[in-house]
C-alpha positions in Angstrom: 15.1 97.5 54.6 14.7 94.7 57.5 16.4 91.6 56.8 14.6 88.9 54.3 12.5 86.2 57.6 14.5 83.0 55.9 18.1 84.8 56.9 16.9 86.0 60.8 15.6 82.5 60.7 19.0 81.0 59.8 20.7 82.9 62.3 18.8 82.1 65.2 19.1 78.5 64.2 23.1 79.3 64.3 22.8 81.0 67.7 20.5 78.1 69.2 23.4 75.3 67.9 26.0 77.2 69.9 24.4 77.9 72.6 23.9 73.6 72.8 27.8 73.7 72.5 28.1 76.0 74.9 26.4 73.9 77.7 28.1 70.8 76.7 30.6 69.4 79.1 34.0 70.7 77.9 35.9 68.2 75.5 39.4 66.5 77.1 42.3 67.9 75.8 44.2 66.0 72.9 47.4 64.0 73.6 49.6 66.8 72.1 48.3 69.4 74.9 49.2 67.3 78.0 52.7 68.4 77.2 52.1 71.7 79.6 49.4 69.2 82.4 52.0 67.5 84.3 50.3 64.2 86.7 52.3 62.0 88.7 52.1 58.7 87.4 52.0 56.1 90.0 52.4 53.5 87.7 55.9 54.1 86.3 58.3 51.0 86.3 61.1 52.0 88.5 63.6 50.0 87.2 63.2 50.1 83.5 62.2 53.6 83.0 58.8 52.7 81.0 56.6 54.5 81.3 52.2 54.8 80.7 52.8 56.4 77.4 54.3 54.0 74.1 57.5 53.9 73.6 60.6 52.7 73.7 62.2 52.5 77.6 65.5 52.3 77.2 65.6 55.7 74.5 65.9 58.8 77.2 64.4 60.6 74.5 61.2 59.3 74.4 61.1 60.0 78.0 61.7 63.8 78.0 58.1 64.3 77.4 57.4 67.3 79.6 58.6 70.6 80.9 60.7 70.3 84.1 60.0 73.6 85.1 56.2 72.8 85.0 57.1 69.6 87.4 59.3 71.7 89.9 56.1 74.6 89.5 53.2 71.5 90.6 55.4 70.1 93.1 55.8 73.6 94.4 52.1 74.4 94.5 50.6 71.2 95.7 52.9 71.6 98.2 51.8 75.3 99.3 48.6 74.0 98.7 48.5 71.1 101.4 50.4 73.6 103.7 48.2 76.2 103.6 46.0 77.1 107.0 42.3 75.8 107.3 39.8 74.4 109.5 40.7 71.3 108.2 43.2 69.0 108.5 46.1 69.8 106.3 46.3 67.0 103.7 50.0 64.6 103.3 52.6 66.4 101.5 53.0 64.9 98.1 54.6 62.0 97.2 57.7 62.3 95.9 58.3 58.9 94.5 56.9 59.5 90.9 59.0 62.7 90.7 62.1 60.4 91.1 61.6 58.9 88.3 60.9 61.6 86.1 63.7 61.9 83.4 63.1 65.4 83.1 64.3 66.7 86.3 66.7 64.1 86.0 68.1 66.5 83.3 67.1 69.4 85.0 69.4 68.8 87.7 72.4 67.8 85.2 72.4 71.1 83.8 72.4 72.8 87.2 76.0 70.5 88.4 77.2 71.6 85.1 77.0 75.3 85.3 78.4 74.5 89.3 81.4 73.1 87.5 81.9 74.8 84.4 81.0 78.1 84.9 78.1 77.9 81.8 74.5 76.5 81.3 73.9 74.0 78.9 70.4 73.5 76.9 68.3 70.9 76.9 68.9 70.5 73.3 73.3 70.7 73.5 72.9 67.3 75.6 74.7 64.8 73.9 72.9 62.0 73.6 75.6 59.3 74.9 74.9 62.1 78.2 71.3 61.5 78.3 72.3 57.8 78.4 74.5 57.9 81.3 71.6 59.9 83.4 69.1 57.2 82.3 71.7 54.5 83.5 72.3 56.8 87.0 68.4 57.2 87.1 68.1 53.6 87.1 70.7 52.4 89.2 69.2 55.4 92.2 65.8 53.7 92.0 67.0 49.9 91.6 69.4 51.0 95.0 72.3 50.4 93.4 74.0 54.3 94.1 76.6 54.5 96.1 77.7 58.0 97.5 81.1 58.5 97.2 81.6 55.7 95.2 84.8 56.0 92.4 84.8 52.3 91.2 81.2 52.5 89.6 81.0 55.9 87.6 77.7 56.6 85.7 78.2 59.8 85.0 81.1 61.5 84.1 82.5 65.1 84.7 82.2 67.7 81.8 85.8 68.7 82.9 87.1 64.7 82.8 85.8 63.7 79.3 88.8 61.4 79.2 88.5 59.6 82.8 90.6 56.4 82.6 88.3 53.6 83.6 88.7 52.6 87.2 88.9 48.5 85.6 92.1 49.6 84.2 94.2 50.6 87.0 97.2 49.1 88.6 96.8 48.2 92.5 98.6 51.7 92.9 97.1 53.9 91.2 93.6 52.2 92.6 94.5 52.8 96.3 95.3 56.2 95.7 92.2 56.8 94.3 90.0 54.9 96.8 91.8 57.1 99.4 93.2 60.2 98.8 90.6 63.0 99.3 89.2 65.5 96.5 85.4 66.5 95.0 83.0 64.6 95.4 82.3 62.8 92.2 80.0 64.3 89.1 77.1 62.1 89.9 76.9 62.5 93.9 76.5 66.5 93.0 73.7 65.4 90.0 72.0 63.5 92.7 72.0 66.1 95.6 70.5 68.6 93.0 67.8 66.1 92.0 67.1 65.4 96.0 67.3 69.3 96.0 64.4 70.2 93.7 62.4 67.2 95.3 62.4 68.3 99.1 63.0 72.1 98.9 59.3 72.5 98.1 58.1 70.3 100.8 59.7 72.0 103.3 59.6 75.8 102.4 55.7 75.7 103.0 56.1 74.2 105.9 59.4 76.2 107.5 58.6 79.0 109.9 58.1 82.5 108.7 60.9 83.9 111.6 64.0 81.8 109.9 65.9 84.0 107.4 69.3 82.0 106.6 69.5 79.1 103.9 65.9 79.9 102.2 65.6 81.6 98.6 64.3 85.1 99.0 64.9 85.6 102.8 68.1 87.2 102.9 69.8 88.9 105.8 68.3 92.5 104.6 65.0 91.2 104.9 65.5 89.9 109.0 66.9 93.4 109.6 63.7 95.0 108.1 61.9 92.6 110.3 63.7 93.4 113.6 63.2 97.4 112.3 59.7 96.8 111.7 58.6 94.5 115.1 60.8 94.9 117.5 61.1 98.3 118.8 58.5 97.8 121.9 61.4 95.1 123.1 63.4 95.7 126.0 65.3 92.5 127.1 67.1 91.0 124.8 68.5 87.0 124.2 71.4 86.1 121.9 72.5 82.6 121.6 74.6 79.9 119.2 73.4 76.6 117.6 76.6 76.6 115.7 77.9 73.4 117.2 74.6 71.3 115.4 76.1 72.7 112.3 79.3 72.0 112.5 78.7 68.0 113.3 75.0 66.7 113.6 73.5 63.8 114.5 72.0 61.4 111.3 69.7 59.9 113.4 68.4 63.7 114.7 68.1 64.7 110.8 66.7 61.8 109.3 64.3 61.3 112.5 63.6 65.2 111.9 63.3 64.5 108.1 60.6 61.4 108.1 58.0 62.9 109.8 57.1 65.4 106.8 58.4 63.0 104.1 57.3 59.3 103.5 59.1 58.3 100.8 61.6 54.9 101.6 63.4 55.7 98.8 64.2 59.5 99.3 64.8 58.9 103.0 67.4 56.3 102.5 69.3 58.0 100.2 69.5 61.1 102.4 70.4 58.4 105.0 73.2 56.6 103.1 74.5 60.4 102.3 75.0 61.3 105.9 76.4 57.9 107.1 78.9 57.4 104.1 82.3 58.2 105.4 84.3 60.8 103.7 87.6 60.4 102.8 90.3 62.7 104.7 93.4 63.6 104.5 95.9 62.3 107.1 97.8 64.3 109.4 101.0 63.8 107.7 100.1 64.2 104.6 99.7 68.1 104.3 103.3 69.2 105.5 105.1 66.4 103.2 102.7 67.9 100.0 104.0 71.8 101.3 107.8 70.2 101.3 107.4 69.1 98.1 105.6 72.6 96.4 108.8 74.2 98.1 111.1 72.2 96.4 109.3 72.5 92.9 109.7 75.6 90.9 106.5 77.6 91.1 105.3 78.7 87.8 102.6 80.8 87.1 98.5 78.8 87.0 97.0 79.0 83.8 93.7 78.0 84.1 92.6 75.6 81.5 89.9 76.5 79.1 86.8 74.8 80.2 87.5 75.6 83.7 85.6 78.3 85.6 87.8 81.7 86.7 88.1 81.8 90.5 86.0 84.4 92.1 87.5 88.3 91.0 89.9 90.3 94.0 86.7 92.6 95.1 84.3 90.0 95.6 86.9 87.9 97.5 87.7 90.8 99.6 83.7 91.6 100.0 83.5 87.7 101.2 85.5 88.5 104.0 83.1 91.2 105.8 80.7 88.2 105.8 79.3 88.8 109.8 79.7 86.6 112.0 75.9 84.7 111.2 77.0 84.2 108.1 80.4 82.4 108.2 79.3 79.1 109.7 77.6 77.2 106.3 76.9 73.8 106.6 78.6 70.7 104.8 77.2 67.7 105.8 79.2 64.2 105.1 78.2 63.6 101.3 74.7 65.6 101.4 76.4 69.0 99.6 73.7 71.1 98.6 71.5 69.8 100.3 73.1 70.7 103.7 71.6 73.8 104.5 67.8 72.6 103.8 68.7 69.8 106.5 70.0 71.9 108.9 66.9 74.0 108.6 64.4 70.8 108.6 66.4 70.0 112.2 66.4 73.9 113.5 62.5 73.7 112.3 62.0 72.0 115.8 63.1 74.6 117.5 61.2 77.6 115.6 58.0 75.7 116.3 58.9 75.5 120.1 59.0 79.0 119.9 56.3 79.8 118.3 54.4 77.9 121.0 56.2 80.1 123.7 55.8 83.1 121.6 51.8 82.5 122.9 52.8 81.1 125.7 54.2 84.5 127.3 51.6 86.8 124.9 49.9 88.8 128.3 48.1 92.1 126.7 47.0 95.1 128.2 44.1 97.5 127.0 46.1 100.6 128.8 49.0 99.6 126.1 49.5 100.6 122.4 51.3 97.7 121.6 49.4 94.6 121.4 45.6 94.3 121.5 43.0 91.8 123.3 43.6 89.6 119.4 47.1 90.2 119.5 47.3 92.6 116.7 49.7 95.3 117.4 48.0 99.0 117.5 50.1 101.7 116.9 51.3 104.1 114.2 51.2 101.7 110.8 52.7 104.5 109.1 55.5 104.5 111.4 56.0 101.1 112.6 59.3 101.6 114.5 57.9 104.7 116.4 56.3 103.2 120.0 54.5 105.7 122.4 55.5 106.0 126.1 53.0 104.1 128.3 51.9 103.0 131.5 52.9 100.7 134.3 51.0 98.1 133.0 52.1 96.9 130.0 52.4 94.0 127.4 54.0 91.5 128.2 55.7 89.3 124.5 57.9 87.2 123.1 59.5 87.1 119.5 61.9 85.7 117.8 64.4 85.2 114.7 66.7 82.6 113.4 69.4 83.7 110.8 70.9 80.0 110.6 72.1 78.5 113.8 72.4 82.3 116.0 68.8 83.4 116.8 67.9 86.2 119.0 65.0 86.5 121.5 63.7 90.1 122.1 61.0 89.9 125.7 58.8 92.9 126.4 58.1 92.5 130.0 60.1 92.3 133.3 63.7 90.6 133.4 62.3 87.3 135.2 60.8 87.0 132.2 63.3 86.9 130.2 65.4 84.4 132.8 62.3 81.8 132.4 62.8 81.4 128.6 66.8 81.4 129.0 65.6 77.8 131.6 63.4 76.5 129.4 66.3 77.1 126.1 68.5 75.2 128.0 67.2 72.8 128.9 65.1 72.1 125.0 68.5 72.0 123.6 70.1 69.9 125.9 67.0 66.7 125.3 66.4 67.5 122.0 69.5 68.4 120.0 72.6 67.8 122.6 73.6 71.0 123.0 74.9 72.4 126.5 74.2 75.8 126.9 74.5 77.8 130.1 74.0 81.7 131.0 77.5 82.9 129.9 76.5 81.7 126.2 72.8 82.9 126.5 73.4 86.3 128.0 70.2 88.8 129.0 70.7 92.0 127.7 69.0 95.4 127.9 68.7 97.4 124.3 70.3 100.5 126.3 73.6 98.6 125.7 73.0 98.0 122.0 72.7 94.3 120.5 75.2 93.4 117.8 73.2 91.1 115.4 74.2 90.7 111.6 77.3 93.2 112.3 74.6 95.7 112.9 73.8 97.0 116.4 70.2 97.5 117.6 69.9 100.5 120.0 67.0 102.6 121.3 66.6 105.9 121.4 63.9 108.5 122.7 62.3 110.9 120.6 60.2 113.8 120.9 57.8 113.9 117.6 55.1 116.6 116.8 52.0 114.2 115.8 48.9 115.6 114.3 45.7 113.8 114.7 41.8 115.0 113.6 39.8 115.6 116.5 35.4 115.9 116.1 34.1 118.5 113.5 37.6 117.9 111.6 39.9 120.0 113.6 43.5 119.0 113.3 45.6 119.5 116.9 49.0 119.0 116.8 50.3 118.3 120.4 54.0 116.7 121.1 54.5 113.2 122.3 57.2 111.2 123.2 58.5 107.8 122.8 60.9 105.4 122.1 62.3 104.6 118.2 64.3 101.7 117.2 68.1 102.6 116.0 69.5 100.0 113.1 73.1 101.2 112.5 76.5 100.0 111.3 78.8 99.0 113.7 82.1 100.9 112.7 83.9 98.9 115.6 83.0 95.6 113.0 83.8 97.7 110.1 87.7 97.9 111.1 87.9 94.6 112.8 87.1 93.5 108.9 89.8 95.5 107.2 92.1 94.9 109.5 91.5 90.7 109.2 92.0 91.6 105.3 95.5 93.8 105.8 94.0 96.8 104.2 94.9 99.3 107.8 96.4 98.6 111.2 95.6 100.3 114.4 92.8 100.9 116.8 92.7 104.2 117.7 93.5 106.0 115.1 93.5 103.1 111.9 96.1 103.7 109.2 95.6 102.2 105.4 98.1 99.6 104.4 99.1 99.1 100.7 97.1 96.5 98.7 100.0 94.6 97.0 97.5 92.2 95.3 96.6 94.3 92.5 100.6 95.7 92.4 100.4 93.8 89.0 97.4 95.1 87.8 96.7 98.6 85.8 95.3 101.4 87.4 91.7 101.3 85.5 91.7 97.7 86.4 92.5 98.6 90.3 89.7 101.2 90.6 87.1 99.6 88.7 87.1 96.5 91.0 87.6 99.0 93.7 84.2 100.8 92.8 83.0 97.5 92.3 84.0 96.5 95.9 82.5 100.2 97.1 78.7 99.7 95.5 78.5 96.0 97.4 79.0 98.0 100.1 77.1 100.7 100.0 74.1 97.8 99.2 74.8 95.9 101.9 74.8 99.1 104.4 71.8 100.1 102.5 69.2 99.9 105.7 71.2 100.9 107.9 70.8 104.4 110.1 74.5 105.3 109.4 75.0 104.3 106.4 76.8 107.1 104.6 78.8 107.7 108.1 80.2 104.2 107.4 80.5 103.6 103.2 82.4 106.9 103.2 84.6 105.7 105.8 85.4 102.2 103.6 85.9 104.7 100.9 88.6 106.1 102.6 90.8 103.2 103.7 90.0 101.9 100.4 91.6 105.5 98.5 94.5 105.0 100.9 95.2 101.5 100.9 95.5 102.6 96.5 97.3 105.6 96.9 99.9 103.9 99.1 99.8 101.3 95.9 100.6 103.9 93.6 103.6 105.5 95.4 105.1 102.4 95.9 104.2 101.3 92.4 105.3 104.4 90.5 107.7 105.4 92.9 106.0 108.6 94.1 106.9 108.4 98.1 104.1 109.3 99.1 100.1 109.3 99.2 100.2 113.8 98.7 102.0 113.2 95.5 99.8 110.6 94.4 96.7 113.2 95.1 98.6 115.8 93.4 98.7 114.3 89.8 95.9 111.6 89.7 93.5 114.1 91.9 91.4 113.0 95.0 89.1 110.2 93.4 92.5 108.3 91.8 91.0 109.6 88.5 93.9 110.8 86.0 96.3 108.2 85.3 100.2 107.9 86.8 101.9 106.6 84.5 104.6 108.7 82.7 102.2 111.6 84.8 100.5 111.9 81.7 97.5 113.1 84.7 99.3 117.0 84.6 100.0 117.5 80.9 97.3 119.4 79.4 97.0 117.3 76.1 95.8 114.7 78.0 92.7 116.2 78.2 92.0 116.9 74.4 92.9 113.1 74.0 90.8 111.8 76.2 87.8 113.9 74.7 89.2 112.4 70.5 89.1 109.0 72.5 92.7 107.4 71.8 93.6 107.1 75.5 91.3 104.9 78.2 89.7 106.3 80.5 90.6 106.0 84.2 87.3 105.7 86.6 87.6 107.5 89.6 87.0 105.7 93.1 83.2 106.1 94.5 82.0 108.0 97.6 85.2 109.8 98.4 83.0 112.7 99.8 80.0 111.6 102.0 77.4 114.0 99.8 77.6 111.4 97.4 76.6 108.3 99.4 73.5 107.1 99.3 70.6 107.8 101.8 69.6 105.3 103.6 66.7 103.4 102.6 63.8 103.3 105.5 60.8 101.7 103.5 58.8 99.6 105.9 58.4 96.1 105.4 54.5 95.4 105.2 52.8 93.6 107.7 52.8 90.0 107.2 55.7 90.3 104.7 55.9 87.4 102.3 59.1 86.2 99.8 57.6 87.5 95.8 57.7 83.4 94.8 55.4 82.9 97.3 52.7 85.9 97.3 52.9 84.4 93.8 52.1 80.9 94.9 49.7 82.0 97.4 47.7 84.0 94.7 47.6 81.1 92.2 46.3 78.5 95.0 43.4 80.9 95.8 42.3 81.7 92.7 42.0 78.3 91.9 40.5 77.5 94.5 36.4 76.6 94.0 35.4 78.3 97.4 36.9 81.6 96.7 34.8 81.2 93.3 31.8 80.8 94.7 32.7 83.7 97.4 33.7 86.4 94.0 30.4 85.1 92.8 28.1 85.6 95.8 29.6 88.7 96.2 29.0 90.5 92.9 25.2 89.3 93.0 25.3 91.0 96.4 26.1 94.5 94.5 23.8 93.8 91.9 26.8 93.3 89.1 27.1 90.5 86.7 29.8 88.7 85.5 30.8 89.0 81.4 29.6 85.2 81.5 26.4 85.7 82.9 25.7 88.3 80.6 26.7 86.2 77.4 24.2 83.2 78.7 21.5 85.6 78.8 22.3 87.0 75.4 21.9 83.0 74.0 19.0 81.9 76.0 17.5 85.1 75.0 17.9 84.1 71.1 17.3 80.8 72.0 14.2 81.2 73.4 12.7 83.6 70.6 13.9 80.5 68.3 11.7 78.3 70.4 8.8 80.6 69.8 9.5 80.3 65.8 7.3 78.3 63.6 9.6 75.7 61.9 11.8 76.4 59.4 10.5 73.5 57.3 6.8 74.8 56.9 8.3 78.3 56.6 10.3 77.6 53.7 7.5 75.5 51.7 4.6 78.1 52.4 7.5 80.8 51.4 8.0 79.5 48.1 4.5 78.5 47.5 3.9 82.2 48.0 6.7 83.1 45.7 6.0 81.2 42.9 2.0 81.9 43.0 2.7 86.0 42.8 5.6 85.5 39.8 3.0 83.0 37.7 0.5 85.7 38.4 2.4 88.5 37.0 4.0 87.5 34.0 0.0 85.8 32.8 -1.1 89.5 33.1 2.4 90.6 30.9 1.7 88.9 28.3 -2.1 88.4 27.6 -2.5 92.3 28.0 -4.8 92.2 31.1 -4.8 94.1 33.9 -3.6 93.6 37.5 -7.5 92.2 38.2 -8.3 90.4 35.3 -8.5 87.0 35.1 -7.6 84.7 32.8 -10.4 83.5 30.2 
């Protein structure tokens, strides 16, 4: 049965009202939704901490309105949007002065400094009100230019580990002089300001840094540098390896500030960085170290017990692994009072060198049509599924240059004659002398051929000639197999460097036949704990050599050295005289307990099965077959870290031009979006409702007809007349 006409018209009228609301402009969000939308308020008072929203400016709880993570995310998005490539001139970087007044970012910087100080994370809800007030006081001091780095006499914010710090005003002259002249860690408030500057400056420069720098940056690890070299450095024959570490050791403040103001125009931020660079650091006098050593010798050495709030030192396996750090990662910049900001400022200075090398890469690029490496458009041809393989070509080769930098160390690859490498080296020496005032010469920048092996990040880059079978589909679908010849870039771990690092850590002695030495630092630890520490070290070493072609060989060698060192340690600890007796009792991987010689008792297996004794984990990778295979996963072309890909994808999806391109593409394909489909349905209902008669007239006419029909039926029934007889 069809629905009544009145219900149909009322439903159409409701649809017409909904469609009219849908075409109206959207209403502004309520004030409560502003919590997740950050808009920098340039009119916020700097000195008093007042904001556009009402409230007491001295109450820090009323100033914590927004989420600090969303504020930082908005800064990352705006910085990457400003640095996005395009035809138009890029807009200037976002202003940092409004972000400097946000108390939410100061609290986030305090949480990061608190985690570094105590080793534990402190939620914002657990921060005491007095600490929030101190953070607000520190913020106002920075904004009013009253803050000084290294100032121990005016503590605005105390360290969480020094809750009962004495007031400098109540100290005597002797203690006050010792406080000002004794070297020590930076004040806690300095680290909070450094963390805040890092939060503000890192998004601005990460969007502008060159993709060829791989140190002191998020997501750009040594593994990423090695994979980038393996993917695109196969055609290069001549290599130039250089070191700019003197710039990281003793920087020029004028050079750092000059590089900073090219992208950051906020005077307060630049003044803070300048103050951190120019403020002198209290250092120990020449005779202080000798006096302290003599004093320690006289004093009885007690076993150190860590306080309850002090973070524990790194475990033994982690300290040992840090000893394997490559030469390129040994230099960590630490400039004045910059602290955690120093690595970022080092990359800011060296970014000019990256830009200069990018110009040289374009200048020396000369493509050749007969070469498979690089076409007329500069895009690499060759086999994209096997980018490390480069087929042999004729004498006319494509001339090109590539460059990569890790911290203060860089590597330049040249495809072409050696004369091109010599020209680049000459121009490089002149540039570093004029811009960075670093004296380089031909001996510090040697030109080496790939056949000699190039050492970079403790890995050796070398070239091998291979003869693979190339299969391709010819005309007509016929598959043709041919023997090809070409070169393959090999990235292998340096076994000599590994032996050198073990010798430095006193794990072995000897060059030709390395002899393991006992690690007496683990003498007082149990066998289970010692094996656990060494297994963590071996797992980390296997991960470090993940992309090396000889991963199995070098990791198995590390396991041999560590296993021999532990066997000698256990032989001296349990008085077994030789490693052979240790292996006989504890087995090859040292998994059986050596205490009281339980490893040979048959009852030990039953007790272990019942869980009545602690199990001892055996050493890993005692056989080469147990070591995982090398990771040959090729690095994608145009690789970027995950956070940069997400940011660029988000910016692209929120761009109005991208939306218009998607709509035009949908129209060309003859498709329709769900939004347009709903709009068409609403418009059709609206159009049909307008064609029907108005609601008032239809309702009145229908009610009259219903009333007349009911009256006629009632009269006929009461008088006994037929349906067609009239009223008498």
